[in-house]
Each structure stands twice: as structure tokens, then as C-alpha cells.
KEKE-3310 file (N, C-alpha, C; in steps of 0.2 Angstrom, whole numbers, plus 5000, padded with zeros to 4 digits):
npx = (5754:5746:5743:5733:5723:5719:5716:5705:5695:5694:5689:5676:5672:5659:5661:5673:5668:5668:5656:5645:5631:5624:5616:5606:5600:5584:5573:5565:5566:5576:5577:5580:5595:5596:5602:5615:5607:5604:5606:5601:5608:5599:5599:5588:5568:5563:5551:5542:5546:5540:5528:5525:5526:5516:5505:5505:5502:5488:5482:5475:5482:5477:5468:5467:5453:5450:5438:5439:5450:5448:5438:5445:5455:5446:5440:5452:5454:5443:5445:5455:5450:5438:5446:5453:5443:5441:5429:5418:5414:5424:5428:5420:5421:5435:5433:5427:5436:5447:5440:5441:5454:5459:5454:5461:5473:5471:5469:5483:5491:5488:5491:5506:5507:5504:5512:5525:5523:5522:5533:5542:5553:5558:5573:5579:5572:5576:5589:5592:5587:5596:5606:5603:5604:5617:5624:5627:5617:5622:5627:5628:5629:5622:5630:5633:5628:5617:5622:5626:5635:5638:5647:5645:5640:5635:5620:5601:5595:5588:5586:5584:5577:5572:5565:5561:5549:5540:5525:5525:5531:5544:5547:5557:5560:5566:5568:5584:5593:5609:5622:5634:5648:5642:5628:5614:5602:5588:5580:5566:5553:5544:5546:5544:5535:5523:5520:5508:5509:5497)
npy = (5639:5632:5620:5625:5629:5615:5610:5618:5616:5602:5603:5609:5599:5587:5574:5577:5580:5583:5580:5571:5561:5559:5547:5542:5531:5525:5520:5528:5546:5549:5536:5518:5512:5508:5495:5488:5491:5493:5505:5517:5529:5537:5543:5546:5546:5534:5529:5536:5531:5518:5521:5526:5515:5507:5514:5512:5500:5488:5485:5488:5488:5475:5478:5478:5476:5488:5486:5472:5469:5475:5468:5456:5459:5461:5448:5441:5448:5444:5429:5428:5433:5423:5411:5412:5413:5401:5396:5385:5393:5398:5389:5392:5405:5404:5395:5406:5416:5411:5410:5423:5427:5418:5424:5436:5431:5425:5437:5444:5435:5439:5451:5449:5442:5452:5464:5457:5454:5468:5479:5470:5477:5486:5488:5488:5501:5510:5509:5516:5527:5533:5533:5542:5555:5553:5548:5537:5526:5524:5515:5509:5505:5504:5505:5501:5510:5513:5523:5528:5533:5540:5544:5559:5568:5585:5588:5584:5570:5556:5544:5529:5516:5501:5492:5478:5473:5463:5464:5475:5484:5496:5507:5519:5534:5546:5562:5573:5586:5589:5597:5607:5601:5590:5582:5579:5564:5559:5543:5539:5532:5540:5546:5536:5525:5515:5498:5486:5468:5454)
npz = (5356:5348:5354:5363:5356:5351:5365:5368:5358:5359:5373:5368:5362:5360:5365:5374:5386:5403:5410:5422:5428:5443:5452:5463:5471:5482:5492:5499:5503:5513:5515:5514:5504:5488:5482:5469:5458:5442:5431:5418:5407:5396:5379:5373:5375:5382:5385:5377:5365:5368:5368:5356:5347:5352:5348:5335:5333:5328:5336:5352:5369:5379:5394:5410:5420:5433:5442:5442:5449:5460:5466:5467:5476:5487:5489:5493:5506:5512:5511:5519:5531:5536:5536:5547:5555:5555:5547:5536:5525:5520:5508:5497:5496:5489:5481:5471:5472:5464:5452:5448:5447:5436:5426:5427:5425:5413:5405:5408:5402:5387:5387:5389:5376:5368:5370:5367:5354:5349:5354:5348:5339:5346:5350:5339:5335:5343:5342:5328:5333:5342:5332:5324:5333:5335:5347:5362:5374:5389:5405:5424:5440:5455:5470:5485:5495:5486:5476:5458:5446:5430:5416:5404:5391:5390:5388:5385:5392:5398:5413:5416:5425:5434:5446:5458:5468:5480:5476:5467:5453:5452:5442:5433:5422:5420:5417:5411:5413:5408:5414:5418:5430:5437:5439:5450:5452:5458:5463:5469:5478:5476:5464:5454:5443:5447:5446:5444:5450:5446)
capx = (5748:5741:5741:5729:5720:5717:5712:5698:5692:5692:5683:5668:5668:5652:5665:5678:5666:5668:5651:5643:5626:5627:5611:5605:5593:5581:5564:5562:5570:5580:5577:5584:5596:5593:5610:5614:5602:5606:5603:5603:5608:5597:5599:5580:5564:5561:5543:5540:5546:5537:5521:5525:5525:5509:5500:5506:5498:5483:5476:5475:5486:5473:5469:5463:5448:5450:5434:5442:5456:5446:5435:5450:5457:5440:5440:5457:5453:5437:5448:5458:5445:5436:5451:5456:5438:5439:5422:5418:5412:5431:5428:5417:5426:5441:5432:5426:5444:5453:5438:5442:5462:5458:5451:5467:5479:5471:5472:5490:5495:5486:5495:5511:5509:5504:5519:5532:5522:5521:5537:5549:5558:5561:5579:5581:5570:5580:5596:5591:5586:5603:5611:5600:5607:5625:5626:5625:5617:5628:5626:5631:5626:5621:5633:5628:5623:5612:5624:5629:5639:5638:5649:5638:5639:5629:5611:5596:5595:5584:5587:5579:5577:5566:5565:5557:5547:5536:5519:5525:5538:5545:5550:5560:5561:5568:5571:5587:5598:5615:5624:5642:5653:5639:5620:5611:5595:5584:5575:5563:5546:5538:5545:5542:5527:5521:5517:5507:5509:5491)
capy = (5640:5626:5615:5627:5627:5609:5609:5622:5613:5597:5605:5611:5592:5583:5568:5577:5582:5579:5578:5567:5560:5554:5543:5541:5527:5523:5517:5535:5551:5548:5528:5512:5513:5502:5492:5482:5493:5494:5511:5517:5536:5535:5551:5547:5545:5526:5527:5539:5528:5513:5523:5527:5507:5506:5518:5510:5494:5488:5481:5492:5483:5472:5481:5473:5481:5491:5480:5464:5470:5477:5461:5449:5461:5460:5440:5439:5449:5439:5424:5427:5433:5416:5406:5413:5412:5393:5395:5382:5397:5398:5386:5396:5411:5402:5395:5413:5419:5408:5410:5429:5426:5414:5429:5441:5427:5426:5445:5445:5431:5441:5458:5447:5441:5460:5466:5454:5457:5477:5480:5467:5481:5491:5489:5492:5507:5514:5510:5520:5535:5535:5533:5548:5559:5553:5545:5531:5524:5521:5510:5509:5500:5506:5503:5498:5515:5517:5527:5525:5538:5539:5549:5560:5575:5590:5589:5580:5563:5551:5540:5524:5509:5495:5488:5474:5472:5458:5465:5481:5483:5502:5510:5526:5537:5552:5566:5578:5592:5588:5603:5608:5594:5584:5583:5574:5562:5552:5539:5536:5528:5545:5548:5531:5522:5509:5493:5482:5461:5450)
capz = (5354:5344:5360:5367:5352:5352:5371:5367:5353:5364:5377:5365:5357:5366:5368:5378:5392:5410:5415:5423:5430:5448:5453:5471:5472:5487:5492:5502:5501:5518:5518:5514:5498:5482:5480:5462:5455:5435:5428:5411:5404:5388:5375:5370:5380:5382:5388:5371:5359:5368:5363:5346:5345:5354:5343:5328:5332:5324:5340:5360:5374:5384:5399:5417:5423:5441:5445:5443:5455:5467:5466:5469:5484:5493:5490:5498:5512:5513:5514:5527:5537:5537:5536:5552:5560:5553:5545:5530:5520:5517:5501:5493:5493:5488:5472:5467:5471:5459:5446:5447:5446:5431:5423:5427:5423:5405:5402:5409:5395:5382:5389:5386:5369:5364:5371:5365:5347:5347:5356:5346:5335:5350:5351:5333:5334:5349:5339:5323:5336:5342:5326:5322:5338:5336:5353:5362:5380:5396:5412:5429:5444:5461:5476:5494:5496:5483:5470:5452:5443:5424:5412:5401:5388:5391:5385:5387:5393:5403:5416:5416:5429:5437:5453:5457:5475:5480:5474:5461:5450:5452:5434:5432:5416:5423:5413:5417:5407:5411:5414:5421:5431:5440:5440:5452:5451:5464:5461:5475:5477:5475:5456:5451:5441:5450:5439:5449:5448:5446)
cpx = (5743:5740:5735:5722:5715:5715:5707:5694:5690:5688:5676:5666:5665:5660:5672:5676:5669:5663:5650:5636:5628:5618:5610:5598:5590:5575:5561:5568:5577:5580:5582:5588:5595:5599:5609:5608:5604:5602:5606:5602:5607:5598:5592:5574:5560:5553:5539:5540:5542:5530:5519:5523:5517:5504:5499:5502:5493:5476:5479:5479:5478:5473:5465:5460:5449:5444:5434:5447:5454:5444:5441:5453:5451:5440:5445:5455:5447:5439:5451:5453:5441:5439:5454:5451:5435:5431:5423:5416:5418:5434:5425:5420:5433:5441:5431:5432:5447:5448:5441:5450:5462:5458:5457:5472:5477:5472:5480:5493:5493:5488:5503:5513:5506:5509:5524:5530:5525:5528:5544:5554:5559:5567:5582:5579:5575:5588:5597:5591:5593:5609:5610:5603:5615:5627:5623:5622:5623:5624:5629:5626:5626:5627:5628:5626:5620:5614:5628:5632:5640:5640:5645:5639:5635:5626:5605:5597:5588:5587:5582:5580:5571:5569:5559:5554:5544:5529:5520:5532:5539:5550:5553:5561:5561:5571:5577:5591:5604:5619:5631:5644:5648:5633:5618:5604:5594:5581:5572:5556:5541:5538:5545:5537:5530:5517:5515:5507:5499:5491)
cpy = (5636:5620:5618:5628:5621:5609:5613:5617:5606:5597:5605:5606:5591:5577:5571:5580:5579:5580:5573:5564:5556:5554:5542:5537:5525:5524:5526:5540:5551:5541:5524:5513:5505:5500:5488:5484:5494:5500:5514:5524:5537:5542:5551:5544:5538:5524:5531:5536:5519:5516:5524:5521:5506:5509:5516:5502:5493:5486:5487:5485:5481:5476:5476:5478:5483:5487:5475:5464:5470:5472:5456:5452:5460:5453:5437:5442:5446:5433:5423:5428:5428:5411:5407:5413:5405:5391:5389:5386:5397:5396:5390:5400:5410:5401:5402:5417:5417:5407:5417:5428:5424:5419:5433:5438:5426:5433:5447:5441:5436:5449:5453:5446:5447:5465:5463:5456:5464:5479:5475:5470:5485:5494:5492:5499:5513:5515:5515:5528:5537:5537:5541:5555:5558:5553:5539:5530:5523:5519:5511:5504:5502:5502:5500:5504:5518:5522:5524:5534:5537:5544:5552:5567:5580:5591:5587:5573:5559:5544:5535:5516:5506:5490:5483:5472:5467:5459:5470:5482:5492:5504:5517:5528:5544:5558:5573:5582:5591:5595:5606:5601:5588:5585:5576:5571:5558:5550:5537:5534:5534:5547:5542:5530:5516:5504:5487:5473:5458:5445)
cpz = (5352:5350:5363:5362:5352:5358:5370:5363:5355:5368:5375:5361:5362:5368:5371:5387:5397:5413:5416:5426:5435:5451:5459:5471:5481:5488:5497:5501:5507:5519:5516:5507:5495:5480:5474:5457:5447:5433:5423:5410:5397:5386:5370:5376:5378:5381:5381:5366:5358:5363:5358:5343:5347:5349:5337:5327:5331:5331:5348:5364:5378:5391:5405:5419:5430:5446:5447:5449:5459:5469:5470:5476:5489:5492:5495:5506:5517:5515:5518:5533:5540:5538:5543:5558:5560:5551:5538:5526:5516:5508:5498:5490:5489:5480:5469:5467:5466:5453:5443:5445:5439:5426:5421:5424:5414:5402:5401:5403:5389:5381:5386:5380:5366:5364:5368:5357:5345:5348:5354:5342:5340:5351:5343:5332:5338:5347:5332:5327:5339:5338:5324:5326:5337:5342:5354:5370:5385:5402:5417:5432:5450:5466:5481:5497:5492:5476:5464:5449:5436:5420:5407:5396:5391:5387:5388:5387:5398:5406:5420:5422:5432:5442:5456:5465:5474:5476:5468:5460:5449:5446:5434:5426:5416:5418:5415:5410:5412:5409:5418:5424:5434:5440:5444:5451:5456:5462:5467:5471:5474:5466:5452:5448:5443:5446:5445:5447:5450:5445)
residu = (UNK:UNK:UNK:UNK:UNK:UNK:UNK:UNK:UNK:UNK:UNK:UNK:UNK:UNK:UNK:UNK:UNK:UNK:UNK:UNK:UNK:UNK:UNK:UNK:UNK:UNK:UNK:UNK:UNK:UNK:UNK:UNK:UNK:UNK:UNK:UNK:UNK:UNK:UNK:UNK:UNK:UNK:UNK:UNK:UNK:UNK:UNK:UNK:UNK:UNK:UNK:UNK:UNK:UNK:UNK:UNK:UNK:UNK:UNK:UNK:UNK:UNK:UNK:UNK:UNK:UNK:UNK:UNK:UNK:UNK:UNK:UNK:UNK:UNK:UNK:UNK:UNK:UNK:UNK:UNK:UNK:UNK:UNK:UNK:UNK:UNK:UNK:UNK:UNK:UNK:UNK:UNK:UNK:UNK:UNK:UNK:UNK:UNK:UNK:UNK:UNK:UNK:UNK:UNK:UNK:UNK:UNK:UNK:UNK:UNK:UNK:UNK:UNK:UNK:UNK:UNK:UNK:UNK:UNK:UNK:UNK:UNK:UNK:UNK:UNK:UNK:UNK:UNK:UNK:UNK:UNK:UNK:UNK:UNK:UNK:UNK:UNK:UNK:UNK:UNK:UNK:UNK:UNK:UNK:UNK:UNK:UNK:UNK:UNK:UNK:UNK:UNK:UNK:UNK:UNK:UNK:UNK:UNK:UNK:UNK:UNK:UNK:UNK:UNK:UNK:UNK:UNK:UNK:UNK:UNK:UNK:UNK:UNK:UNK:UNK:UNK:UNK:UNK:UNK:UNK:UNK:UNK:UNK:UNK:UNK:UNK:UNK:UNK:UNK:UNK:UNK:UNK:UNK:UNK:UNK:UNK:UNK:UNK)
# end
């Protein structure tokens, strides 16, 4: 009888859960799997913590004007067109593109410095949040089929991952309610946040 009571208590406890989160990562719903992707199961909303640190900053994050991005893309297209045609005007366009790129680079440097300063305490804030919740983060890496499996207690979690493509970073911060033996989370380009490079 004591053994039965002990087993029941163990099953009721969070640490004895047999639940797991199965992550399936691909660039499309039925596309090429994303292998060797580090996947994190967090007991807190990572983006919400970062937003709270940003809101506490005395300065807003430097932003890249969309008009500047559009101008750079237009100049890139114009440069390719003139270069293919062998036009001497390509040198003028290259100079214009370089000037716009320099502006973007300056903003990017300021953004990087801002983020380094504002998010310097992120790890300690996240640690305090986990201590408050009485739980920790867990991680796994996707296999060649784009699958990862992470043991988890039942409850509310977030699946975080980031994948770098040539011109953009795909970032996932997917909320998941873990229930039962297995909860499947799919990571595709459709449910990722795209952060472009400039």
C-alpha cells in the first residue's frame, strides 16, 4: 500500500512527469528538415523578458528606416542592371549604394551597442524568473530529420530556436501547453519571425 501511495505521489509531482515536447523543424510544412538546430524549452516567454528590459531603457532601440532599405534594394538592382549592360554609369550607382550602405552600417553598429547594454542583464533576469517558477530550461538539438525531443513537466512553456539563412535569421518563440505524453511543436518559416540583414 505504501508503495502505491508513493507511486501516486511521484506521478503527481512535476519532477516525475513522463511528458515531452517533440519539435519538428523544417523550412516549410513538408520541406527540407532543419538539422543540427539547437532548440530550447523555456519556462518563460523570452521575448517578453527582452521587451521588459527594452522598456526599462532610457533610450529606444535605434531603428533602420524602411525608406533607406528600399533605397538600397533599388540601387542594388540598378547596379546589377547597369553592370550587365556594361554601362559606365554603374560607377555612379555604386558610389550611391556605398553611401546608403554606410548609413545602414552606422545604424547597425549603434543597434548592436544598444542591445549589448540593454540586454547585458538578461541571463540574470532569466535566472531569477526560473528560480521564481521553481524550474529550469531544457535543450536538445534536431537530428538529420529535423526532430528533437525534450522531457518536460506538464504546463506552459515556450520553444525557442534561431536559424541563420544567407540574408535573414529565422527566430521562433512558440508558446506551448504541455499535456499528456507527447506535445508536438512544428517550426517552419511560416511561424518564425524574420530578422533581415542589412
